[in-house]
C-alpha positions as CSV (number, residue, x, y, z in Angstrom):
1,X,59.5,114.0,99.5
2,X,60.4,116.5,101.9
3,X,63.2,119.5,101.4
4,X,66.3,118.3,103.4
5,X,66.0,114.5,101.5
6,X,65.9,116.1,97.9
7,X,69.3,118.3,99.0
8,X,71.1,114.9,100.1
9,X,70.2,113.4,96.6
10,X,71.6,115.9,94.9
11,X,74.1,116.4,97.2
12,X,74.6,112.4,96.2
13,X,74.3,112.8,92.4
14,X,76.5,115.9,92.1
15,X,79.3,114.1,94.1
16,X,79.1,111.1,92.0
17,X,79.2,114.3,88.7
18,X,82.3,115.9,90.5
19,X,84.1,111.8,89.9
20,X,83.2,111.3,86.8
21,X,84.3,114.5,85.4
22,X,87.8,114.0,88.4
23,X,89.1,110.4,86.0
24,X,87.7,111.5,83.0
25,X,90.0,110.3,80.8
26,X,92.0,108.1,83.4
27,X,93.3,105.1,83.1
28,X,93.8,103.0,86.6
29,X,98.0,103.5,86.0
30,X,97.1,107.6,85.9
31,X,94.3,106.9,89.0
32,X,97.0,105.4,91.7
33,X,99.9,107.7,90.3
34,X,97.2,110.8,91.2
35,X,97.4,111.9,95.0
36,X,95.4,115.5,94.6
37,X,93.4,113.3,93.0
38,X,93.0,110.3,94.5
39,X,92.2,112.6,97.3
40,X,89.6,114.6,95.1
41,X,87.6,111.6,95.0
42,X,88.0,110.5,98.4
43,X,86.2,113.8,100.0
44,X,83.4,113.2,97.5
45,X,83.0,109.5,98.6
46,X,83.1,111.2,102.0
47,X,79.8,113.6,100.6
48,X,77.8,110.3,99.0
49,X,78.5,108.6,101.9
50,X,77.6,110.9,104.0
51,X,74.5,112.0,102.5
52,X,73.0,108.8,102.7
53,X,73.5,107.7,106.2
54,X,70.9,110.6,106.7
55,X,68.4,109.4,104.0
56,X,65.5,108.8,105.3
57,X,64.2,104.1,105.2
58,X,60.7,105.8,103.1
59,X,63.3,108.3,100.8
60,X,65.6,105.2,100.4
61,X,62.8,103.2,99.8
62,X,62.3,105.5,96.9
63,X,65.2,104.6,94.9
64,X,64.7,100.5,95.3
65,X,67.9,100.0,93.6
66,X,70.1,102.4,94.3
67,X,72.6,101.0,97.4
68,X,72.4,103.8,99.8
69,X,73.4,101.2,102.9
70,X,76.8,100.9,100.7
71,X,77.1,104.1,100.2
72,X,76.8,105.0,103.9
73,X,79.7,102.1,104.7
74,X,82.3,103.6,102.4
75,X,82.4,106.5,104.1
76,X,82.0,104.4,107.2
77,X,85.7,102.8,105.9
78,X,87.4,105.8,104.6
79,X,87.1,107.7,107.5
80,X,87.5,104.8,110.5
81,X,90.8,102.9,108.3
82,X,92.1,106.2,106.2
83,X,95.1,105.0,106.6
84,X,94.8,101.4,104.5
85,X,92.4,102.4,101.9
86,X,93.4,101.0,99.0
87,X,92.9,103.1,95.7
88,X,92.2,99.8,93.6
89,X,89.6,99.1,95.4
90,X,89.0,103.3,95.2
91,X,89.5,102.9,91.0
92,X,86.9,99.5,91.0
93,X,84.7,101.2,92.9
94,X,84.4,104.4,91.0
95,X,84.6,103.3,87.5
96,X,82.3,100.2,88.5
97,X,79.5,100.9,90.4
98,X,79.0,104.4,90.8
99,X,78.4,105.4,87.3
């Protein structure tokens, strides 16, 4: 695997780990009341989506079980529909799908 592809995978991993640290000890209500944490989580989701979108088909195929296309899609949704983000869905995503 080329170095750049490995770097994108590390970006995804490190951002997922950061999100888990940001929300550690939080419940949904805490998250919904904390715009700073919401912003931090969204930024890391953008990094995940951007990195996922740059992966080659060969890299994606090597990690068959991971939803890279959905990661990239989430990034696009956040960027283009930023005024309509449902933070309950973001919470569900980072607590139910991210780990």
